[in-house]
N, C-alpha and C positions, 0 to 999 in steps of 0.2 A: 421493521417495525414486525419482526417474527420472522424475517429471512437472514442467516447469517451470510456479513456482507463484512468483507474488510479492503480499502483502500490502501491503490499501490500507485504511490506520487514520486514525484522526482522532487528530490531535495528541495529546490525552490519552490515546490508547489504545495512545502509543508505547513507553511503557516496558513496559505488557502485553505487548503483541507481540512485543518484544523477549524478557521474560523467559520464557513461550510456546517461542519458538524454542530456547531455551538448552536447559529442560528438555527439548525433543522430541529434545536431541543436533541442531539444526538450526543451526547460530550463522550458517552464510552466510546464510539467510533473506532475500532482498531486501523490502524494504517503503517504497514510498511514502505518505509522509507526508501527508494534507490538511490542512487549517484547523478549527480547532475549529468545532463546528455545524454543518460540512458536512451533515448531514440536514436543516437544517431551510432548505438553500438550492430556493429554485423546480428544479423539471425541468430547465429548460432549460436554467438556468448551472452545475449539473452535468453536462451532460454538454458544454456548452462549455468547460469546465476540464478533463475529461476528455480531452477531443480533444486540448486543450493542453499535455497530461503527457504524450499517447498516447508519443510519442519516449520521456520516463525506463519508462512501463511497460515497453514493449519490451523496453527496452534490459537491463532488469533481469532478464527473462528470458530474454534471451540471455547475459547476462554469466557 
């Protein structure tokens, strides 16, 4: 409600994130979907992946 926000969710939670946004009447809530099992990746791999997705994440914040 005035603060740019983007949801970062893994594939298996995409539907839940979208349903929650609809329930909160935030239909245009941007979501970046990460691969399943992301939480089991080594930290260095997660950091590298987020760095590679940074344009997508920032783009969702300013859209």
